[in-house]
FIFITI-316384 format. One line per field, with one value per residue: residue in three letters; x, y, z of N, C-alpha, C, O in turn; residue number from 1. Coordinates in steps of 0.05 Angstrom, whole numbers, m for minus. Atoms other than C-alpha are relative to their C-alpha. Layout:
BEGIN
seti [Ala:...];
n.c1 [X:...];
n.c2 [Y:...];
n.c3 [Z:...];
ca.c1 [X:...];
ca.c2 [Y:...];
ca.c3 [Z:...];
c.c1 [X:...];
c.c2 [Y:...];
c.c3 [Z:...];
o.c1 [X:...];
o.c2 [Y:...];
o.c3 [Z:...];
torkol [NUM:...];
// end
This chain:
BEGIN
seti [Met:Thr:Gly:Pro:Gly:Tyr:Val:Phe:Cys:Glu:Thr:Ser:Arg:Ile:Arg:Gln:Glu:Ala:Pro:Glu:Phe:Gln:Asn:Thr:Leu:Lys:Glu:Leu:Glu:Ala:Arg:Val:Met:Glu:Asn:Ser:Lys:Gly:Val:Trp:Pro:Gly:Met:Ser:Tyr:Gly:Gly:Leu:Thr:Pro:Arg:Glu:Lys:Gln:Phe:Gly:Arg:Thr:Thr:Phe:Leu:Pro:Gln:Phe:Phe:Ala:Asp:Glu:Ala:Gly:Asp:Val:Leu:Asp:His:Ala:His:Leu:Pro:Ala:Asp:Trp:Gly:Arg:Asn:Asn:Phe:Arg:Ile:Leu:Tyr:Thr:Ser:Leu:Leu:Pro:Gly:Val:Phe:Pro:Val:Pro:Gly:Trp:Lys:Thr:Ile:Leu:Val:Gly:Gly:Gly:Ala:Pro:Ile:Gly:Val:Thr:Pro:Glu:Asp:Ile:Arg:Met:Ala:Trp:Ala:Gly:Leu:Ala:Phe:Thr:Thr:Glu:Ser:Ile:His:Val:Ser:Lys:Ile:Arg:Phe:Glu:Ile:Gly:Asp:Thr:Arg:Tyr:Pro:Ile:Met:Asp:Ile:Glu:Glu:Val:His:Ala:Tyr:Glu:Met:Pro:Ser:Leu:Ile:Phe:Glu:Glu:Gly:Phe:Glu:Ile:Pro:Glu:Glu:Thr:Asn:Phe:Leu:Leu:Lys:Gly:Trp:Phe:Glu:Ala:Thr:Gly:Lys:Gln:Arg:Ile:Val:Pro:Leu:Gly:Phe:Val:Tyr:Tyr:Arg:Arg:Lys:Asp:Ser:Val:Leu:Thr:Glu];
n.c1 [m4:17:0:17:29:8:m21:0:m5:14:32:7:m9:16:17:m21:m24:10:22:9:30:20:m1:20:25:16:4:6:31:13:5:18:28:15:7:24:20:3:6:20:12:19:m12:m23:m22:15:m23:3:34:18:30:8:m6:m32:m17:m14:m23:m11:m20:5:12:m6:24:m1:m19:m7:m20:m12:13:22:23:2:m17:24:0:4:m19:m14:m4:10:m20:m11:10:28:5:m22:m18:m32:1:m19:m5:m20:6:26:23:26:3:m22:m23:m21:m14:0:15:20:24:17:4:24:13:25:16:29:14:m22:m22:m20:7:4:26:19:10:m25:m20:m30:m8:m17:m26:m26:8:m16:m11:1:m5:m27:m17:19:m12:4:m17:10:34:18:31:14:22:14:m20:m25:m13:m12:m25:m7:m14:m15:4:m23:m7:15:m17:m16:17:7:30:m2:22:m2:21:3:1:21:22:17:28:5:34:21:5:m19:m18:m27:m20:m26:m19:m22:m25:m10:m26:6:32:4:20:m8:15:m6:31:8:3:19:21:22:25:20:28:22:m14:m12:m21:m19:7:m4:12];
n.c2 [24:17:20:24:m5:m28:m17:m19:m28:m22:m4:m27:m8:27:m9:m10:16:26:14:32:1:m3:24:20:m12:3:30:8:m11:14:30:3:m14:25:18:m10:3:29:9:m18:m5:m13:m24:m15:m17:m26:m12:m15:m10:18:1:30:21:m8:6:m24:m1:m16:8:23:m7:18:17:25:16:0:m4:29:11:6:m17:m12:m26:m16:m26:8:8:m8:m23:m19:m21:10:13:m1:m9:m1:31:m9:19:9:25:4:36:7:m11:5:26:8:20:m18:m15:6:30:1:m11:m10:m23:2:20:m14:m12:10:11:m4:m9:14:1:m25:m7:4:m21:m10:12:m16:5:m10:m5:m7:m16:m27:m6:m30:m3:m7:22:29:18:26:11:16:m5:18:3:21:m1:27:19:m6:m17:m9:m2:m22:m24:m22:m23:m23:m23:m21:m23:m17:m19:m18:13:22:18:19:2:33:6:8:m9:21:m2:14:3:m14:21:24:2:m15:m11:m7:m4:m18:3:m25:4:m19:m10:m29:1:4:m6:17:m11:18:m16:8:m5:14:m2:5:4:m17:m30:m2:15:m19:m20:7:m15];
n.c3 [m17:2:m15:11:8:m8:9:m24:8:m23:13:9:26:12:29:20:2:m1:24:m4:m13:22:11:m17:m1:21:3:m29:1:18:m9:m21:4:15:m20:m11:16:m1:m26:m4:21:5:m12:14:m19:m4:m14:m29:m6:16:m1:m10:16:m1:m16:m1:m6:m13:m13:m22:m26:m30:m15:13:m16:m33:m6:m7:m24:14:7:26:m8:10:m14:m31:m9:m22:m15:15:11:19:7:8:32:10:m2:m20:m13:m16:2:m22:m10:m13:14:m14:m11:m20:16:m1:27:29:9:30:m5:16:4:7:10:9:m18:2:m23:m23:m1:16:34:13:m4:28:27:6:16:m5:16:m15:19:m12:m24:m1:m29:m2:m22:0:m12:8:m17:9:18:22:7:16:4:m2:12:4:m7:9:m20:18:m13:m15:11:m20:9:m14:19:m3:m15:19:10:m19:m7:22:9:15:22:9:28:m2:m21:m8:m1:m25:1:m25:m24:7:m18:8:m22:10:m27:4:m9:m10:m18:m20:m7:1:13:27:15:18:11:17:30:22:3:m7:10:m20:10:m20:m14:m30:m11:m6:m16:m37:m13];
ca.c1 [2510:2473:2455:2417:2350:2349:2390:2404:2394:2380:2308:2309:2342:2293:2258:2325:2378:2332:2303:2303:2242:2205:2218:2193:2133:2107:2116:2094:2025:2008:2015:1977:1919:1909:1907:1858:1808:1812:1798:1751:1704:1660:1703:1745:1803:1780:1854:1849:1770:1738:1662:1615:1633:1711:1769:1815:1889:1929:1993:2014:1983:2005:1937:1956:2005:2016:2079:2121:2069:2009:1982:1956:1996:1927:1903:1894:1958:1997:2047:2016:2087:2103:2072:2008:1984:2059:2118:2161:2169:2216:2253:2283:2297:2228:2192:2154:2160:2210:2265:2335:2374:2423:2382:2320:2259:2195:2188:2122:2064:1998:1949:1883:1842:1879:1934:1992:1951:1942:1873:1812:1799:1873:1919:1995:2035:2105:2168:2219:2230:2257:2294:2282:2309:2380:2408:2391:2402:2384:2434:2390:2319:2273:2204:2151:2095:2044:2079:2139:2197:2242:2326:2358:2380:2443:2432:2497:2500:2450:2502:2535:2473:2446:2373:2374:2317:2319:2283:2266:2285:2224:2164:2122:2051:2016:1939:1887:1883:1950:2001:2059:2120:2180:2236:2299:2369:2379:2447:2421:2359:2324:2268:2263:2221:2221:2167:2139:2149:2097:2026:1955:1894:1829:1758:1719:1738:1726:1783:1826:1788:1801:1760];
ca.c2 [2005:1943:1885:1813:1834:1915:1976:2037:2111:2175:2186:2261:2239:2175:2212:2239:2185:2122:2094:2025:2052:2078:2018:1973:2015:2013:1936:1931:1978:1935:1866:1888:1927:1863:1820:1866:1867:1791:1781:1843:1826:1874:1933:1983:2030:2096:2122:2177:2190:2122:2120:2065:2002:2029:2008:2067:2079:2109:2108:2059:2081:2060:2039:1977:1949:1934:1940:1879:1877:1870:1943:1974:2040:2078:2138:2100:2067:2072:2102:2167:2199:2146:2103:2135:2148:2144:2093:2123:2062:2057:1992:1967:1898:1905:1949:1940:1864:1827:1807:1831:1881:1869:1813:1805:1852:1858:1917:1911:1865:1864:1899:1865:1820:1776:1815:1790:1788:1850:1883:1862:1899:1922:1901:1926:1935:1945:1979:1991:2023:2091:2101:2168:2163:2203:2144:2075:2018:1963:1923:1869:1855:1797:1786:1737:1738:1683:1621:1651:1669:1709:1709:1754:1822:1860:1927:1960:1999:2047:2083:2108:2152:2211:2188:2127:2085:2012:2003:1924:1905:1868:1892:1853:1840:1828:1807:1831:1779:1749:1734:1790:1802:1847:1836:1873:1857:1915:1932:1988:2016:2078:2103:2085:2107:2052:2075:2024:2055:2045:2042:2010:1991:1993:1967:2006:2083:2066:2022:2084:2135:2148:2188];
ca.c3 [2015:2004:2045:2028:1999:2027:2016:2066:2054:2088:2092:2078:2010:1989:1927:1897:1911:1921:1856:1892:1937:1881:1849:1905:1917:1846:1846:1917:1898:1832:1870:1932:1898:1852:1910:1944:1893:1893:1969:1974:1909:1879:1908:1865:1888:1911:1934:1994:1988:1973:1960:1972:1943:1945:1984:2010:2021:2073:2112:2164:2230:2302:2322:2273:2317:2396:2434:2468:2527:2475:2486:2420:2406:2399:2434:2500:2501:2568:2591:2562:2547:2500:2449:2444:2366:2355:2342:2397:2448:2507:2509:2573:2605:2640:2590:2555:2565:2614:2562:2579:2538:2507:2473:2423:2437:2403:2370:2333:2332:2300:2335:2315:2359:2379:2394:2347:2282:2233:2240:2199:2132:2132:2079:2088:2033:2071:2031:2091:2154:2176:2239:2262:2331:2347:2383:2348:2392:2348:2309:2275:2258:2240:2214:2224:2175:2175:2177:2150:2193:2156:2166:2213:2180:2208:2204:2236:2172:2202:2244:2179:2167:2206:2195:2160:2125:2104:2038:2018:1947:1956:1990:2039:2026:2094:2091:2141:2204:2192:2245:2245:2291:2279:2333:2343:2372:2425:2446:2496:2528:2513:2473:2396:2342:2285:2233:2181:2102:2050:2046:2071:2040:2078:2068:2124:2141:2213:2213:2202:2239:2318:2362];
c.c1 [m21:2:m20:m29:m6:26:m6:4:m9:m25:m8:10:m14:m5:29:22:m8:m13:m11:m26:m19:m8:m20:m32:m22:m5:m21:m39:m13:m9:m26:m28:m18:m10:m25:m26:m16:m15:m21:m15:m22:3:25:17:m11:25:m10:m29:m12:m35:m8:14:35:13:22:28:11:27:2:m7:5:m13:5:10:m6:31:2:m24:m33:m22:2:12:m23:m2:m2:19:22:30:m9:25:15:m11:m27:m6:27:19:18:m2:28:1:24:6:m28:m25:9:m8:27:20:31:16:32:m13:m26:m26:m23:m2:m29:m16:m26:m20:m27:m6:3:19:23:m10:m2:m34:m16:m5:20:17:24:13:36:28:30:m4:16:5:10:6:34:14:m9:14:m1:20:m7:m29:m4:m26:m13:m26:m18:16:26:15:22:35:8:20:17:m1:21:5:m14:18:18:m18:m12:m37:m6:m33:15:m21:6:3:m25:m25:m9:m29:m15:m33:m10:5:22:25:26:17:24:17:28:26:12:25:0:m28:m5:m24:8:m24:9:m27:3:3:m16:m26:m24:m18:m23:m28:m19:18:m4:19:22:m4:0:m21:15];
c.c2 [m22:m25:m26:9:34:19:26:27:17:1:19:m2:m27:9:4:m20:m30:m10:m26:6:9:m26:m26:5:m3:m30:m7:8:m16:m27:1:7:m22:m23:6:m3:m30:m7:23:5:19:33:11:18:27:21:14:2:m20:5:m23:m20:m1:m7:21:m11:21:m9:m23:22:m19:m15:m25:m19:8:m2:m34:m12:m6:22:14:36:22:21:m5:m18:18:m6:21:16:m15:m24:6:21:5:m25:m1:m20:5:m34:m5:m26:m6:12:1:m32:m9:m16:21:14:6:m29:12:14:4:25:10:m24:4:6:m4:m15:m32:15:m16:m6:30:0:m11:23:20:m20:17:m5:20:0:m2:13:20:3:24:12:10:m16:m24:m18:m26:m7:m23:m6:m36:m2:m22:5:m24:m22:3:13:9:m2:24:21:10:23:19:22:30:19:11:22:19:m14:m15:m13:m28:m8:m33:1:m8:2:m27:5:m13:3:7:m34:m18:9:19:8:11:3:14:m15:31:m5:14:8:25:m5:m2:2:m20:m2:m15:20:m13:5:m21:4:m10:2:16:25:m3:m12:17:24:m5:29:29];
c.c3 [m4:19:m16:m1:9:m6:21:m20:18:m9:m14:m32:m16:m29:m19:m1:4:m20:13:20:m15:m22:9:5:m26:m3:21:m7:m18:15:30:m6:m13:19:16:m11:m3:30:7:m30:m1:3:m23:16:m1:13:27:13:m9:4:8:m24:m10:20:1:1:22:11:24:28:21:5:m17:9:36:3:15:21:m11:4:m32:2:m14:21:29:7:25:m1:m21:m22:m21:m16:m5:m22:m9:1:27:26:19:1:24:11:12:m16:m32:2:12:m20:8:m25:13:0:m19:17:m18:m5:m12:m3:m10:16:m5:25:m14:m2:m17:m30:m10:5:m21:m16:m2:m13:m6:m27:12:m16:15:27:8:31:8:28:1:6:m9:15:m8:m21:m20:6:m9:m1:3:m14:m4:16:m5:20:m19:16:9:m17:18:m12:11:m21:4:13:m15:m13:27:7:m25:m11:m11:m23:m7:m31:m9:14:13:m4:26:1:28:19:m2:22:m7:27:m18:28:m7:20:17:16:27:7:m11:m19:m27:m14:m32:m14:m29:m27:m17:2:14:m11:21:m14:12:12:27:10:m6:7:27:7:5];
o.c1 [m44:24:m32:m43:m29:48:m28:17:m23:m33:m25:7:m3:5:31:36:9:m36:m33:m41:m42:m29:m38:m49:m46:m28:m40:m59:m35:m32:m42:m48:m43:m30:m42:m44:m39:m36:m35:m11:m38:m12:45:13:m23:18:m25:m36:m24:m46:6:23:45:m1:31:33:1:33:m17:5:1:m6:m11:3:m16:45:m14:m28:m50:m46:23:11:m20:16:m2:15:30:36:m5:22:35:m14:m42:m1:28:15:32:m21:49:m17:47:m10:m36:m49:32:m31:48:23:33:17:36:m13:m28:m34:m17:m4:m38:m6:m35:m25:m43:5:m7:28:22:4:1:m47:m8:m10:14:21:22:8:41:41:52:m26:40:m13:33:m2:50:37:m31:39:8:24:6:m41:12:m39:2:m42:m8:26:42:7:30:38:0:43:10:2:16:15:m9:14:36:m10:m11:m49:m14:m53:36:m44:29:m12:m35:m29:m5:m39:m13:m45:3:12:19:32:41:7:32:12:36:17:28:31:15:m47:14:m33:31:m43:28:m47:22:m7:m13:m29:m14:m26:m21:m36:m39:38:12:24:43:13:m8:m26:3];
o.c2 [m13:m31:m20:9:41:11:30:30:11:m2:17:18:m35:m4:m7:m18:m47:m17:m36:m13:3:m32:m39:m12:m8:m37:m22:m6:m22:m36:m15:m2:m25:m36:m11:m11:m35:m20:14:27:20:50:m2:21:36:41:2:4:m15:15:m41:m14:m17:m6:28:m35:43:m32:m36:43:m43:m38:m41:m41:28:m7:m53:m37:m14:19:18:51:34:25:13:m30:41:m26:15:27:m6:m43:m11:45:22:m45:m19:m11:9:m50:4:m43:m29:6:6:m37:3:m40:46:6:19:m47:34:4:18:40:31:m43:27:m11:13:m12:m36:15:m40:m14:47:m20:m15:45:42:m43:38:m26:44:m21:m7:20:17:5:33:35:m3:m14:m31:m15:m45:10:m29:2:m51:3:m41:18:m42:m21:m14:32:m8:m4:45:15:14:26:43:44:50:42:24:36:11:m22:m8:m6:m26:m15:m43:15:1:m17:m50:26:m37:24:8:m55:m42:32:13:20:1:19:20:m31:46:m22:7:2:39:m26:6:m8:m13:m13:m12:42:m37:28:m42:27:m29:17:23:24:9:m11:6:41:m26:48:46];
o.c3 [m3:27:m37:20:2:m13:30:m40:37:m32:m31:m47:m37:m48:m41:m21:4:m13:8:24:m9:m34:m2:4:m24:m10:16:m3:m11:14:36:7:m10:15:21:4:m7:28:24:m41:18:m4:m31:40:m20:25:42:37:m30:24:18:m46:m26:41:m20:m1:22:6:33:29:21:10:m8:3:46:m17:15:23:5:0:m45:21:m35:38:46:29:25:m13:m44:m44:m31:m1:m17:m21:m27:14:37:40:7:0:24:4:11:m13:m40:6:6:m19:5:m49:34:16:m30:38:m38:14:m3:m14:m8:33:4:46:m36:m25:m12:m49:8:8:m44:m8:m10:m5:m19:m39:10:m22:4:35:1:48:4:34:m13:m4:1:18:5:m39:m39:26:m20:19:m1:0:m18:39:3:34:m35:41:m1:m24:41:m36:13:m14:m10:7:m5:m32:50:27:m47:3:m23:m17:m8:m44:m29:29:4:2:30:5:49:9:m1:26:m26:47:m39:46:m30:37:7:32:45:m8:m18:m27:m33:m3:m46:m5:m45:m25:m19:9:22:m15:36:m31:m1:27:41:34:0:4:36:m8:19];
torkol [1:2:3:4:5:6:7:8:9:10:11:12:13:14:15:16:17:18:19:20:21:22:23:24:25:26:27:28:29:30:31:32:33:34:35:36:37:38:39:40:41:42:43:44:45:46:47:48:49:50:51:52:53:54:55:56:57:58:59:60:61:62:63:64:65:66:67:68:69:70:71:72:73:74:75:76:77:78:79:80:81:82:83:84:85:86:87:88:89:90:91:92:93:94:95:96:97:98:99:100:101:102:103:104:105:106:107:108:109:110:111:112:113:114:115:116:117:118:119:120:121:122:123:124:125:126:127:128:129:130:131:132:133:134:135:136:137:138:139:140:141:142:143:144:145:146:147:148:149:150:151:152:153:154:155:156:157:158:159:160:161:162:163:164:165:166:167:168:169:170:171:172:173:174:175:176:177:178:179:180:181:182:183:184:185:186:187:188:189:190:191:192:193:194:195:196:197:198:199:200:201:202:203:204:205:206:207:208:209:210:211];
// end
């Protein structure tokens, strides 16, 4: 099943049945790595264990983002039973921000300083989204990256899968300190896990380490 600019598949079968994801990652990796070398001159790629004058690579971490109320999803996030170092967020008409459901709610914003921009020394290669909650309440999404506001995507096809992922045909490159917003149309309230797929390049180790 396909839509404009994306394809759905079962998350557990991405490697076996979704060559689109591998193609997206390969193209995205080459593009973001080359651009990162240009932005961080004098540094080479060091993989998962970068040495001096090298930038590294890791997964998407919740601490790179904040919720609708502007609280970063790190070890200090409140309430403690959701959103603490994970992507589980409770969406109601009052939480995490006062916007009615059904209606548009913010899923994730950049968790840098100020809130709303991506963190310093972090460059994101965004290939898709995994919906890991048993009951999915989101039927549409839309991105804002920098000055670009992307068209609304209808994702009601997620209900045809047990544990769906949405894979972009062409991934997003999100530079450091860039305005970022992901919103969703919520049809019902409840906790949701909407997890970014892809990887992140980082310049400083302390930007990906927590206490």
